[in-house]
VOKOLLUM-233342 format. One record per atom (N, C-alpha, C, O): x, y, z. Coordinates in steps of 0.02 Angstrom, whole numbers. Layout:
N
      c1      c2      c3
       X       Y       Z
...
***
This chain:
90
      c1      c2      c3
    6013    1409    5603
    6029    1403    5532
    6076    1335    5529
    6110    1313    5575
    6069    1310    5471
    6094    1237    5458
    6170    1256    5424
    6179    1310    5396
    6218    1207    5430
    6269    1215    5407
    6283    1235    5323
    6324    1273    5297
    6228    1190    5292
    6221    1198    5224
    6202    1260    5198
    6217    1281    5143
    6160    1294    5248
    6131    1365    5230
    6192    1405    5243
    6211    1424    5188
    6227    1426    5285
    6290    1450    5299
    6345    1454    5245
    6372    1505    5221
    6354    1391    5230
    6396    1375    5177
    6375    1401    5112
    6419    1431    5081
    6314    1395    5082
    6277    1428    5019
    6285    1501    5031
    6299    1540    4985
    6276    1519    5091
    6281    1604    5083
    6347    1632    5089
    6356    1691    5074
    6402    1590    5113
    6465    1607    5104
    6478    1598    5042
    6501    1648    5015
    6472    1545    5005
    6489    1541    4933
    6466    1583    4894
    6503    1603    4850
    6398    1608    4898
    6372    1670    4864
    6405    1730    4872
    6409    1768    4824
    6434    1746    4934
    6467    1803    4945
    6544    1799    4907
    6568    1840    4869
    6566    1748    4927
    6632    1752    4901
    6623    1752    4836
    6647    1802    4810
    6597    1714    4799
    6578    1717    4718
    6567    1800    4696
    6596    1827    4649
    6517    1831    4740
    6519    1907    4723
    6574    1936    4725
    6594    1972    4680
    6605    1923    4778
    6668    1982    4778
    6713    1949    4729
    6749    1995    4709
    6730    1896    4700
    6771    1875    4650
    6752    1920    4574
    6785    1953    4534
    6674    1898    4581
    6653    1940    4513
    6668    2015    4523
    6701    2041    4478
    6651    2048    4567
    6658    2113    4575
    6742    2126    4572
    6758    2174    4537
    6777    2103    4593
    6847    2126    4599
    6884    2106    4532
    6937    2133    4515
    6854    2060    4496
    6898    2035    4428
    6896    2076    4386
    6952    2069    4361
    6868    2122    4354
    6891    2165    4299
    6946    2205    4324
    6996    2211    4288
    6945    2233    4383
    7013    2277    4407
    7069    2247    4417
    7124    2275    4413
    7062    2174    4434
    7122    2138    4438
    7149    2116    4383
    7210    2113    4378
    7111    2099    4338
    7123    2075    4264
    7163    2127    4224
    7215    2113    4194
    7134    2189    4226
    7162    2255    4193
    7225    2265    4228
    7277    2267    4195
    7226    2272    4298
    7294    2283    4324
    7349    2223    4305
    7410    2233    4298
    7322    2166    4300
    7378    2110    4274
    7400    2120    4212
    7460    2109    4202
    7359    2141    4157
    7372    2145    4102
    7419    2210    4079
    7458    2215    4032
    7399    2257    4129
    7446    2331    4120
    7517    2310    4144
    7567    2331    4114
    7523    2268    4198
    7584    2253    4234
    7622    2208    4183
    7682    2216    4174
    7590    2166    4154
    7633    2113    4102
    7651    2143    4044
    7701    2119    4018
    7618    2199    4008
    7635    2235    3946
    7702    2281    3971
    7756    2283    3941
    7684    2317    4033
    7747    2354    4063
    7799    2313    4069
    7849    2327    4036
    7801    2260    4106
    7863    2217    4116
    7887    2197    4057
    7948    2191    4056
    7855    2183    4002
    7883    2170    3929
    7919    2226    3901
    7968    2224    3864
    7885    2280    3925
    7907    2345    3898
    7987    2363    3923
    8037    2384    3894
    7973    2346    3983
    8040    2366    4027
    8110    2321    4015
    8169    2338    4014
    8072    2252    4005
    8127    2212    3982
    8170    2217    3921
    8229    2203    3916
    8124    2245    3872
    8140    2252    3807
    8180    2313    3813
    8233    2310    3782
    8168    2373    3848
    8206    2433    3841
    8262    2447    3902
    8303    2494    3900
    8257    2405    3949
    8316    2391    4004
    8288    2451    4038
    8332    2480    4069
    8236    2476    4042
    8210    2530    4091
    8190    2493    4155
    8145    2452    4152
    8225    2507    4218
    8183    2489    4288
    8178    2547    4332
    8218    2559    4378
    8133    2577    4318
    8096    2612    4368
    8023    2597    4390
    7977    2585    4350
    8018    2598    4440
    7955    2562    4494
    7897    2606    4478
    7840    2583    4471
    7912    2685    4471
    7845    2720    4448
    7819    2690    4379
    7760    2676    4371
    7864    2683    4334
    7840    2656    4268
    7784    2594    4274
    7737    2584    4235
    7801    2551    4337
    7760    2506    4332
    7699    2502    4385
    7660    2455    4391
    7700    2566    4424
    7651    2574    4466
    7598    2614    4444
    7538    2598    4446
    7624    2672    4422
    7572    2719    4413
    7513    2700    4355
    7454    2713    4368
    7530    2670    4295
    7493    2644    4243
    7439    2595    4279
    7382    2595    4257
    7452    2561    4323
    7413    2506    4346
    7357    2540    4390
    7300    2517    4391
    7376    2600    4427
    7333    2636    4468
    7290    2666    4424
    7229    2665    4434
    7319    2701    4363
    7263    2740    4319
    7219    2685    4296
    7159    2691    4305
    7244    2627    4266
    7202    2584    4223
    7149    2564    4285
    7090    2566    4269
    7165    2546    4349
    7114    2526    4397
    7058    2577    4406
    6998    2562    4409
    7082    2637    4410
    7036    2690    4426
    6990    2691    4368
    6930    2687    4381
    7010    2697    4305
    6958    2688    4234
    6918    2647    4230
    6860    2660    4214
    6945    2573    4248
    6901    2518    4255
    6841    2523    4306
    6782    2511    4294
    6867    2541    4358
    6823    2553    4408
    6766    2607    4398
    6710    2595    4419
    6778    2652    4375
    6728    2710    4348
    6673    2674    4298
    6612    2679    4301
    6710    2639    4254
    6663    2607    4191
    6635    2555    4221
    6579    2547    4196
    6647    2505    4273
    6611    2452    4291
    6579    2454    4350
    6553    2403    4373
    6579    2530    4388
    6556    2538    4451
    6465    2526    4445
    6436    2494    4489
    6436    2548    4400
    6360    2527    4396
    6356    2454    4400
    6315    2432    4441
    6389    2413    4368
    6386    2341    4359
    6395    2315    4438
    6356    2281    4471
    6457    2339    4457
    6479    2314    4538
    6435    2334    4588
    6427    2301    4640
    6401    2394    4575
    6345    2412    4633
    6280    2371    4631
    6241    2356    4677
    6278    2354    4555
    6214    2308    4552
    6221    2246    4565
    6168    2219    4578
    6274    2204    4567
    6295    2143    4589
    6290    2157    4675
    6252    2119    4705
    6318    2199    4706
    6319    2203    4770
    6254    2213    4805
    6241    2186    4859
    6213    2257    4770
    6144    2279    4789
    6109    2209    4795
    6080    2190    4846
    6116    2171    4734
    6072    2112    4725
    6094    2059    4787
    6052    2020    4809
    6152    2062    4810
    6176    2005    4864
    6135    2030    4912
    6091    1992    4933
    6140    2102    4940
    6127    2127    4996
    6048    2113    4998
    6025    2081    5046
    6004    2139    4945
    5933    2134    4930
    5916    2048    4948
    5866    2035    4982
    5956    1998    4927
    5943    1927    4935
    5940    1910    5021
    5899    1879    5055
    6008    1947    5037
    6021    1929    5107
    5965    1956    5162
    5949    1927    5214
    5939    2017    5137
    5888    2056    5184
    5826    2020    5163
    5797    1993    5210
    5803    2013    5113
    5743    1967    5108
    5725    1900    5136
    5669    1880    5153
    5775    1873    5137
    5786    1806    5165
    5811    1792    5219
    5837    1737    5230
    5806    1850    5269
    5823    1843    5344
    5757    1803    5384
    5768    1769    5434
    5695    1810    5359
    5652    1760    5408
    5670    1693    5392
    5666    1652    5438
    5692    1670    5325
    5710    1603    5317
    5768    1572    5348
    5779    1513    5365
    5811    1639    5353
    5880    1610    5366
    5865    1596    5450
    5886    1544    5475
    5830    1643    5487
    5821    1627    5550
    5788    1565    5577
    5809    1537    5627
    5726    1540    5535
    5696    1494    5543
    5734    1427    5534
    5722    1376    5567
    5788    1432    5480
    5834    1371    5476
    5814    1332    5424
    5844    1280    5411
***
């Protein structure tokens, strides 16, 4: 395997990981932002008020985007498995 091929495979794997994790991370970030603004406005400083909604939001987004995430991951694995002979030849 050439260095360019290894870099291309790693780049594709990292990009897929970013795409798959982005919806959950973005929703958690937005929920955390809104809760922080709410806490600052009301002077409430409870740790669970910040943690529990983020977890619930992440779970909801995960279940809604799970088919899309699986499709992305399966397409990456399918590409890698289909091209094993090409990768070996180099």
